[in-house]
C-alpha positions as CSV (number, residue, x, y, z in Angstrom):
1,A,0.0,0.0,0.0
2,P,1.2,3.6,-0.5
3,G,1.1,4.3,3.2
4,G,3.2,1.2,3.9
5,R,5.8,2.2,1.3
6,G,6.0,5.6,2.8
7,Y,6.7,4.2,6.2
8,L,9.3,1.8,4.7
9,G,10.9,4.7,2.9
10,T,11.2,6.5,6.2
11,V,12.9,3.5,7.8
12,V,15.3,3.1,4.9
13,D,16.2,6.8,5.1
14,A,16.8,6.5,8.8
15,F,19.1,3.5,8.3
16,K,21.0,5.4,5.5
17,A,21.5,8.4,7.9
18,E,22.8,6.2,10.7
19,Y,25.2,4.4,8.2
20,R,26.5,7.8,7.0
21,L,27.1,8.9,10.6
22,A,28.8,5.6,11.4
23,M,31.3,6.1,8.5
24,M,32.1,9.6,9.6
25,D,34.8,10.8,12.0
26,P,33.5,10.3,15.6
27,G,33.8,14.0,16.3
28,D,31.9,15.0,13.1
29,A,29.3,12.4,13.8
30,A,28.8,13.7,17.3
31,A,28.4,17.2,16.0
32,E,25.9,16.1,13.4
33,R,23.8,14.3,16.0
34,R,23.9,17.4,18.2
35,K,22.6,19.5,15.4
36,Q,19.6,17.2,14.9
37,Q,18.5,17.7,18.6
38,P,15.5,19.9,19.2
39,G,16.4,23.5,20.3
40,Y,19.8,23.4,18.7
41,I,21.1,26.9,17.7
42,A,23.7,26.9,14.9
43,P,26.7,29.2,15.5
44,G,27.4,31.4,12.5
45,P,30.5,33.3,11.3
46,V,32.3,35.1,14.1
47,D,33.5,38.7,13.8
48,V,37.2,38.7,12.9
49,Y,39.4,39.2,16.0
50,E,41.4,42.4,15.8
51,G,42.9,42.5,19.3
52,T,46.5,42.8,20.2
53,T,48.9,40.0,19.7
54,A,51.6,41.4,22.0
55,M,53.2,39.0,24.5
56,A,55.5,39.6,27.4
57,V,58.2,36.9,27.7
58,S,59.9,36.2,31.1
59,R,62.3,33.5,32.1
60,A,62.7,32.0,35.6
61,P,65.1,29.4,37.1
62,R,63.9,25.9,36.8
63,S,64.8,22.6,38.4
64,R,66.6,19.8,36.5
65,L,63.4,17.7,36.8
66,R,61.3,20.3,35.0
67,A,64.0,21.5,32.6
68,G,63.1,19.1,29.7
69,W,59.5,19.9,29.3
70,D,59.8,23.5,30.4
71,T,62.2,24.1,27.5
72,F,59.6,22.7,25.1
73,A,56.9,24.9,26.8
74,E,59.1,27.9,26.1
75,K,59.6,27.0,22.5
76,T,55.9,26.4,21.9
77,G,54.7,29.3,24.0
78,F,52.2,27.4,26.1
79,T,51.1,29.7,28.9
80,T,48.2,29.8,31.3
81,V,46.5,32.2,33.6
82,F,47.8,30.1,36.5
83,S,51.2,31.6,35.9
84,K,49.9,35.0,37.2
85,L,50.1,33.6,40.7
86,Q,53.8,33.0,40.5
87,G,54.7,36.6,41.1
88,L,52.7,36.7,44.3
89,K,54.1,33.4,45.6
90,R,57.7,34.8,45.5
91,T,57.0,37.6,48.0
92,P,58.2,37.2,51.7
93,V,54.7,37.9,53.0
94,Y,53.2,35.2,51.0
95,K,55.9,32.7,51.9
96,K,55.4,33.4,55.7
97,G,51.7,33.1,55.4
98,E,52.0,29.9,53.4
99,E,54.2,28.3,56.1
100,A,51.6,29.2,58.7
101,L,48.8,27.8,56.6
102,E,50.8,24.6,55.9
103,D,51.4,24.1,59.6
104,M,47.6,24.5,60.3
105,R,46.8,22.2,57.4
106,E,49.1,19.5,58.7
107,R,47.5,19.6,62.1
108,W,44.0,19.4,60.6
109,E,44.8,16.6,58.2
110,T,46.7,14.5,60.8
111,S,44.1,14.9,63.6
112,D,42.8,11.8,65.3
113,N,39.6,13.5,66.4
114,P,36.6,11.6,64.9
115,M,34.7,14.8,64.6
116,V,37.4,16.3,62.5
117,H,37.3,13.3,60.2
118,R,33.5,13.7,59.8
119,I,33.8,17.4,59.0
120,Q,36.5,16.6,56.4
121,D,34.3,14.0,54.7
122,M,31.3,16.4,54.7
123,Q,33.5,19.2,53.2
124,E,34.8,17.0,50.4
125,N,31.4,15.7,49.4
126,L,29.7,19.1,49.7
127,W,32.2,21.1,47.6
128,S,32.8,18.5,44.9
129,E,29.2,17.6,44.4
130,T,27.8,21.1,44.6
131,E,30.2,22.7,42.1
132,Q,30.0,19.9,39.6
133,A,26.2,19.7,39.9
134,E,26.0,23.5,39.4
135,A,28.2,23.2,36.3
136,Y,26.1,20.4,34.8
137,R,22.9,22.3,35.6
138,V,24.1,25.3,33.7
139,I,25.3,23.2,30.8
140,R,21.9,21.5,30.5
141,Q,20.1,24.8,30.6
142,R,22.2,26.2,27.7
143,Q,22.7,23.0,25.7
144,P,19.9,20.6,26.4
145,E,21.4,18.3,23.7
146,F,24.8,18.0,25.6
147,N,26.3,14.6,25.8
148,I,29.7,14.1,27.4
149,N,30.8,11.3,25.1
150,G,29.9,13.3,22.0
151,F,31.6,16.3,23.5
152,L,34.8,14.4,24.1
153,A,34.7,13.1,20.5
154,E,34.3,16.6,19.1
155,V,37.1,18.1,21.1
156,R,39.4,15.1,20.1
157,R,38.6,15.9,16.5
158,D,39.6,19.5,17.0
159,V,42.9,19.0,18.9
160,P,45.1,18.3,15.8
161,K,43.6,21.3,14.0
162,V,44.4,23.6,16.9
163,L,47.9,22.3,17.5
164,A,48.8,22.2,13.7
165,A,47.5,25.7,13.1
166,Y,49.4,27.1,16.1
167,L,52.7,25.3,15.4
168,K,52.6,26.3,11.7
169,G,52.0,29.9,12.7
170,D,48.7,30.0,10.6
171,A,46.8,32.7,12.3
172,A,43.8,32.5,9.9
173,A,43.4,28.8,10.5
174,L,43.8,29.2,14.3
175,A,41.1,31.9,14.3
176,G,38.8,29.5,12.6
177,T,38.9,27.0,15.5
178,N,37.0,27.1,18.8
179,I,39.5,29.0,21.0
180,S,38.8,32.0,23.2
181,K,40.0,35.5,22.4
182,E,42.4,35.3,25.3
183,M,44.0,32.1,23.9
184,L,44.1,33.6,20.4
185,E,45.9,36.6,21.7
186,R,48.6,34.6,23.5
187,M,49.1,32.2,20.7
188,G,49.2,35.0,18.2
189,G,51.9,36.7,20.2
190,Q,54.0,33.6,20.2
191,M,53.5,33.0,16.5
192,K,54.7,36.5,15.7
193,L,57.8,35.9,17.9
194,W,58.6,32.7,15.9
195,Q,58.2,34.7,12.6
196,H,60.5,37.4,13.9
197,E,63.2,35.0,15.0
198,G,62.8,33.0,11.8
199,Q,62.0,29.7,13.6
200,F,59.8,26.9,12.3
201,V,58.5,24.3,14.7
202,D,57.5,20.8,13.4
203,P,53.7,20.9,13.4
204,R,53.0,17.2,13.0
205,V,50.9,15.3,15.5
206,L,51.8,11.6,15.0
207,H,49.4,10.1,17.5
208,L,46.6,11.4,19.8
209,S,45.4,9.5,22.8
210,D,41.8,9.3,24.0
211,L,40.6,12.3,26.0
212,E,40.0,11.8,29.7
213,L,37.6,13.8,31.8
214,V,39.4,15.4,34.8
215,E,36.8,17.6,36.3
216,V,33.7,19.7,35.6
217,R,33.4,23.0,37.5
218,M,32.4,26.6,37.4
219,M,34.9,29.4,36.7
220,E,34.0,33.0,36.5
221,G,30.4,32.1,36.3
222,E,30.8,29.8,33.3
223,P,30.9,26.0,33.1
224,L,34.5,24.6,32.6
225,V,35.4,21.1,31.5
226,V,39.0,20.0,32.1
227,L,40.4,17.3,30.0
228,Q,43.7,15.5,29.7
229,F,45.4,13.7,26.8
230,S,48.8,13.0,25.3
231,C,50.2,13.5,21.8
232,Q,53.2,12.2,20.0
233,Q,55.0,15.1,18.5
234,I,58.4,15.8,16.8
235,N,60.7,18.0,18.8
236,C,62.4,19.7,15.9
237,V,63.0,23.5,15.2
238,R,64.5,24.8,12.0
239,N,65.7,28.2,10.8
240,K,64.8,30.0,7.6
241,A,67.5,28.0,5.8
242,G,65.9,24.7,6.8
243,E,68.7,23.9,9.3
244,I,67.9,22.2,12.5
245,V,68.6,24.6,15.4
246,D,67.0,22.5,18.2
247,G,65.9,18.9,18.6
248,A,66.1,16.4,15.7
249,E,64.0,14.9,13.0
250,D,63.6,11.6,14.9
251,D,63.2,13.2,18.4
252,I,59.7,12.0,19.0
253,Q,58.2,13.1,22.3
254,A,55.1,12.1,24.2
255,V,53.6,15.4,25.2
256,H,50.9,15.5,28.0
257,Y,48.3,18.3,28.0
258,L,45.5,19.6,30.1
259,W,42.8,21.5,28.1
260,A,40.1,23.5,29.8
261,M,37.0,24.0,27.6
262,Q,34.5,26.7,28.7
263,L,30.9,27.1,27.6
264,S,30.4,30.8,26.8
265,T,27.8,32.9,25.0
266,A,29.2,34.3,21.8
267,E,27.9,36.8,19.3
268,F,27.5,35.5,15.7
269,V,26.7,37.1,12.4
270,A,23.8,35.6,10.4
271,E,24.8,34.0,7.1
272,D,21.8,35.5,5.2
273,G,23.7,38.7,4.4
274,S,21.4,40.8,6.5
275,G,24.2,41.7,9.0
276,R,21.9,40.5,11.8
277,T,23.7,39.2,14.9
278,Y,22.5,36.7,17.5
279,S,23.9,34.9,20.6
280,A,24.6,31.2,20.9
281,P,26.4,29.0,23.5
282,V,29.7,27.6,22.2
283,W,32.5,25.6,23.7
284,Q,35.9,27.4,23.5
285,L,39.4,26.4,24.5
286,R,40.1,28.7,27.5
287,E,43.3,27.2,28.8
288,M,46.0,24.9,27.5
289,V,48.6,23.5,30.0
290,L,51.6,21.4,29.0
291,R,52.0,19.0,31.9
292,G,55.2,17.3,30.8
293,M,56.9,15.4,28.0
294,M,59.0,12.2,27.6
295,A,61.2,11.0,24.8
296,I,59.9,7.9,23.0
297,V,62.8,5.5,22.4
């Protein structure tokens, strides 16, 4: 019957759609499924970032244990807002207060008082559950279609794009990825420094591990998802003549990262040519921390 054929056609189309998604990159498939969810708001073109790309570079003594990956961090320019605390931590007042707090903390943590233990357990449960629950609540409000597995797949898909654009010094490609203006400014400053010094970093990512969820929390009133992963990269820097000035062609390093993705509301320009702007929630790379690196023999 015609009605039966129509139903069968719908089923066949559904199977075709699922097969197409199954053949896609997991991150692209997750993004496609998210777009099909009710209430999805499609981000449009973003206004071109025209902020400063200046960057202040400072060097500090480092231990032998940290020397290896700190050197790589300097070459690649990975910085975070957490470094802003370092200046404060070097002051005598801070050190004296830190010693007093450490003494109090040790007494608290080593106490045998049962009541202290109960309070400690209550504090841990209260703070961890409340902050995480609040972050998830805000995420669900802004993105009802949010799925953590799909989210991880999408971020994993974008990691090589961000790293390759950054290490190549391709500002246009980097601006086309989901990174915050703060990160774009810092990365842009480092890319200009490489260009000025005539240095070229090997941009290849040979292998990317699965992404692991570290924590979900609120930061500055916005949900923040912290992830960790590792990449196999080539530690090789060349000059304009193509000569190796640092590392080697076969110096493969396992580089470990922390990425903090934050859900923020961004302004977009409609694609219909009307110039109309609208707001939509979007996940952006807010922080990138290089945790360490190890040579692969």
